[in-house]
N, C-alpha and C positions, 0 to 999 in steps of 0.2 A: 016692762022696763020703763023707768021714769024718764022724764025729759033730761034731767041732769046726767043720768047714766049714759043716755044716747049721745049727748053733747061731749061728754068726756071721752067716749070711745071714738067719736069722730075726730077729735083733736089728736088722739094717740095714733090713729091711722094716718092722719095727714103728716104728723111728725115722722112716722116710720117711712112714708113715701118720700118725704123730703130728704131724709138721711140716705135712703137707697139711691136717689138721684145724685146726691153729692158724692156717694162712694163710686157710682158709675163714672161720673165726670172725672174724678180724681184718678181712677184706674186708667181711663183713656188718655189723660194727660201724661201719666207716668209712662205709658206704653209708647206714646209719641216721642217723649224725651229719650227713652232708651233706644228707639230706632234711630234717632238723629245722632246720638253719640256713637252708635255702632257704625253708622254710615261714615262719619268723620274719621273714626279710627281706621276703618277699612281704606278710606281715601289716602290717609297718611301712610299707611303700610304699603299701599300700592305705589304711592309716589316714591317711597324709599326703595322699594323693590325695583321700580323702573330706573331709578338713579344708579343702583348697583349694576343693573343689567347694561346700562349705557357705558360704564367705564369699569370693566372687571379687573383691569391691571394697573390703571393709572388714576386712582381716586381723585387726589387733589393736585395732580401734576407730578407727584413723586412715585416712581415705579415701586409697586408692592409685590411683584412677582412676575414671572414670565407669562405672557399671554398664551391662551390655549392654541390659537392659530392666527396667522397674519396673512392677509391677502391684499392685493392692490385695491380692491373695491372697498374693503372694510377699514383700512388704515392708510389712506393716501398721504396724510401729513407725515407719518412716521417714515414712510419710504422716501418722501421728499427730503427729510433731514438726513437720512443715510446717504442719499445721492450726493450731498454736499461734501462728504468726506474726501472724495477724490480731488475736487478742485482745490481744497484747502491744502492737502498734502502736496499737490503739484506746485502750489504757490510757495510753500515753505522750501521745497527742494530747489525751486528756481532762485529764490533769494540767497540760499546758501551757495549755489553754484556761482552766482554773480560775485559774492564775496571771495570765493576761491580763485576767480579769474581777475580780481582787482589787485593793483599794486600801488603802494605809496611812493611818490617821487619827491624827495626833499631837497632842500638847498637850491631850488630853482632861482636863477638870477633875474633881476629886473629886465623887462623888455621881452620876456618869454610869452609866446602865444600858444594856444592849444594846438593849432595846426602845425606850428613849427616844431613843438616838442614831439608830437606824434610822428611827424616826418623824420625827425632826427633819430628817434629811438628805433623806428622800423628800419631805417637805413643801417643803423649800427648792428642790429640783429642779423640782417642779411650779410653784412660785411664779414662778421666772424662766424657765419654759418650756423647761427642759432635757429634759423628758419630757412625755408626754401627761397631761392633767389628772387622769385616773383611774389612772395607772400608779404602780407601786411598784418602781423600778429597783434599790433596795437590798434584797436578798433574805436576807442572813445577816450576822451580826456576831459577832466574837470580841473580847471586851474584856479588856484588861490594866489595870495600875494607871495608867499615864500615856499609853497609846495603845490603838488598836484596829485590827482588820482587818475591812473590810467586803467582802462579795461581791456583785457586781452581776449582773443577769440576763443581760447580754450584754457583749461587748467594747465595743460602741458606747456603752452606758450608762456603762461605766467611763471611757471617754475624755471623755464629757460631764461626769461627776462631778468630774473634775480641776479644773473651774472653781469648785468650792466652796471651794478653799483660801483661807484668810483669813476664813471666815465666823464671825461672833461666836456663841459658844455658852456659856452659863452663866458669863459674865465672862472667857472665854478666846477666842483666835482659833485655830480648828482648822487644822491643816496636813494637806492632802490630797495624796497623791502616790503614785507607783508603789512597790511593795515592792522590796526589794533583789534578789529573785530574778527580777524582770522583765527580760527580754532582748529585748523587742520594739522597734519604732521609736519615736523621740521624737514625742510628740503635743503640738503647740502648744496652749496654753490660756491663759486669763486668770485673774485673781483675782476673788474675790467683790466686792471694792471696785470693780474695773473694770466688771464687768457690771451692777452696781447703781448705781454712782456714789456710794456711801456711803463716807466716809472711815473709817479705823480709829479706833475710839473711844479717846480719850485714856486712858492708864493700862491699857489692855487688853494682856495678854501675847500675843505671837504668835510664830510660827515659820515659816520659809520653807525649802522644799526646795532642795537643792543644784542640782537640775536647773533649777528656776525661777529661782534666783539667777543661774545661769550664762547663762540666756537674756537677762538684763538687764545683763550685764557686757560691757565693751568694752576692748580693748587700745589704748593711745595710745603710739605710738613717736616717736622723734626729739625727745624733750623735752630741754631744756637745764637746767643746774644751777640757774639763777635762777628757774625755774618752780616755784612751790609748789602744794600741793593746792588752796588757796583761789583762786589765780590761774587754774588750769586749770578748776576748777569754774565760776568766774564767767565766764570767756571762752567756753567751749564752751556753757554753759547759755544765755548771752545770744544767741549766734549761732543756736542752735536756735529760741529764742523769736522772733527777729526775722524769720526766713525761714519760719516756720510749720511747724517740724518737731516741735512738741510736741502733746500730746493734751489738755492741761488747763493752766490758768494756773500760773505759777510756774516756778522753775528745775527742769528735769527731772532734774538730776543729784543723786543722794542723797549720794554720797561719792566721794572720789578717793584712791587709794593711789599715792604717787610712789616710784619706785625707780630712781635713777640716770638712765639715758637713756630710760626708759619709765615708763608709769603705767597703772593700771587704774581705770576709772570705772564706777560702778554707777548705772544709771538707775532711775527709779521704776517703769517699765513695760517689758515686752518689746517693745511696739510702738515706744516712743520709742527703745529701743536699736537697733531695726532702722532707724528714721529717722536716727539719729545716724551711721550708717555713711556717709551723704552728706557728712559733715564731713571725709572723707579728703582730705589735701593742703591743709587750711586753713592759711594763713600765720599765724604767731604768733611774735613776738619774734625775727624774722630767720630763722626756719626754717619748714618745712612739716610739720605734724604728720601722722603716719600713724595712721589710725583703722580698726580692724578687729576681727574676732572673736578671742577668746583661743584658744590652741591646744587647750584642753580642751573647747571647744564642739563638740557632736556633733549639733546640731539641723539643720534644713533650711537650705539656702543662701538668703540673702536678696539679691535683686537690688537694686542701688543704683548711684548715680553718684558723682562727686567734687564737692568744694566748688566748683570752677570751673563745673561744669554747673549746680549749684543756684543759684549766684550769678547766672549769665548768665540763667537762666530767671526768676529773681526780678526782675532789673533790667528785662527785656523785658516783664514782666507775664504770662509764660506760667505761672509758678507761682502757682496759686490757693490762697490761704490759707482753706480751707474746713473746717478741723478744729474740734473743740470749743473748743480753746484760743483761736483767733483769733475765733471767734464770741462767746465770752464776754468776751474782752479783745482787741479788734481792734488796739489800739495800746498795747502794754506799754511805753510810753516812760518812764513814771514809775519803773519798776523799774530801768531801765538808761539813764539820760539820755545818757551819752556814746556808747554803742553805737547807741542809737536815733537819735542825731543824724545818723548816716550812713545807716542803713537807712530811716528814716522819710522823709528828704528825697530819697533817691536816686531813687524813681520820678518825682518832679517835676523832677529835674535831667536835663539831657541829658548822657549819659556823654561825658567828654572824656579827653584824655591827661594832663591836669594835675590833681594832687592838692594840696589845701590842708590843712595840719595846724595846729591851734590848741592852745594851752596846753602846748606842749612846752618852751618857753623863757621866760625872764624878761628884762627889760631889763638886768639885772645880768650875765646870761650873755653879753651882746653887747658889753660895754664893753672887755674885754681882748682885744687882737688875737690873741695866741697861743691863748687859750681859744676864741675865735670860730673860728679856723682848725681847731682840733681838733674842734669840734662839726660843722663843715662836712664834714670828712673822715669822721668816724664816721657821720654821716647818710647820706653817699653809699655807704659800704661796706655798711651794714645794709639800706638801702632798695633796693639793686641786687639783692637776693635775690628780689624780686618780679618783676623783669624789667629789661631794659636801660634805663638812665637817660640821657636826653639832657641834662638840666640840673637843678641844685639851686640854688635861690635862697633866701637868708635875709636879708630886708631888716633893716638895723640901725637904721633911722629911718623916719619917715613912717607912713602908714596901715597898712602891712604889717609893721611892727616886731613881733618875737617870733613871727611866723608862719614856716612852712617850706613852700616850694612845690617839688613834685617833678614834672618833666616826663618822661613815659614815651613809648615809641614807639607803643604801642597803648592803646586804652581798656581792654582786658582786663587788661593789666598794672597799669593804674591801679586797676582794681577789686580786684585781688589786694592791692595796697598798702593800700587803704582797709579791706578786711576784716582784714588783719593788724595794722594800727596803731590802728584805732579801739578805744577802751576801755582802751588801755594806760595805765599810771600812771607819771608822772615827778615825783619829789619830792612825792607826794601829789596831783598834778594829773592828771586824766584827759584823755587826748588826744581831740580831736574831729577826724574826718577826713571829707572830702567832695570832690566834683569842683569844679574852678574853671574859669571861662570862659577859653577859649584866646585869644580876641581881647584880653581885658583883660591876660592874662599877657604876650602879645607886646608890648603897649603899656606894659608895666611899671606897670599900674594894679592895685595889690594891695589896693584898698579892698574892703569887703564889698558 
């Protein structure tokens, strides 16, 4: 082998060894890099696994499902939050109870102090036996310039204290009612004047809660354009007086607001408003009035009948007039002579199918034939609204002249006509209505 051949071989062997060393180093480098990546991947996977293990049900604070098991040692924070539910509930109940025991006192006069007002109200409740003789149901008071809030010892004490509304105090009439935050049930109550029988002193300023006023207000529907507030007040008030639906003497209706085909009447007491519901379907001026509670009324439902029921019981003597009004004034005839002429005489009369009307016509109305025929037709049209009419007789001469006789098919229809026509006014004359003897009517004997 020549020198050149040996030298070339030596160079090839050296290059081969160098390439092998390079391959070995590259292989070791790749192996180390692979081990490093595997270690980091395992570390991240282990970290995620530990993270999931730490919060299996509440990943980022939002529940993702029910935990497998809960114990005091594993979830102390969760149990601590649950334990707070009871104090929060108790706090809410306590706040509501305080509102239910609190009352608004309005119209307080200047110079009122908290101690004086509490002492006065406690004394008033003991006086009328709204509490025990030695009790003090008013336990706290917060006074403002023109009103105050008083806190009662119990909800029952607060309910009873509502009866103090209207009580005179230092020249003013206090208004006692629930505060605006109150959301409990409506509690029926009276005024100080009702439970003591003392009228409101003349010249004394007073205030009435919207709740109390609403309990005294009634809706009257089916009114006609010719009905005025004065006419409605007079008619309904007299009807209540005559059948014993009032609780004290005098017209029980304070005011009337007429609006088109309906009206609102305000009575002086809540009890008389409840009694007046029995006027429903009472005939007046050719129509039957609808009497009921207004839509804003949220108080308890009041059982009642209709006018036909009340009138039938009154006529038969079933309705006993045993309230304070009739005891004090058993015959309020002087206040309403025309209306009383029907009701006062009715129990002594035997109900018949014939109705006699007086003071509706004059002799002059009967002289002209055309005018007479028109009166006859108008009477038949209007009075048939009370029931089927068999006959209408208007004598133009003799003992029955200027009277009108209506013959109905039943005594009940005749009673409706009497109730609807008695007390009406024609040219300043008030109509007198009553039953007429059927035998005399058949014999054309129209004398009294």
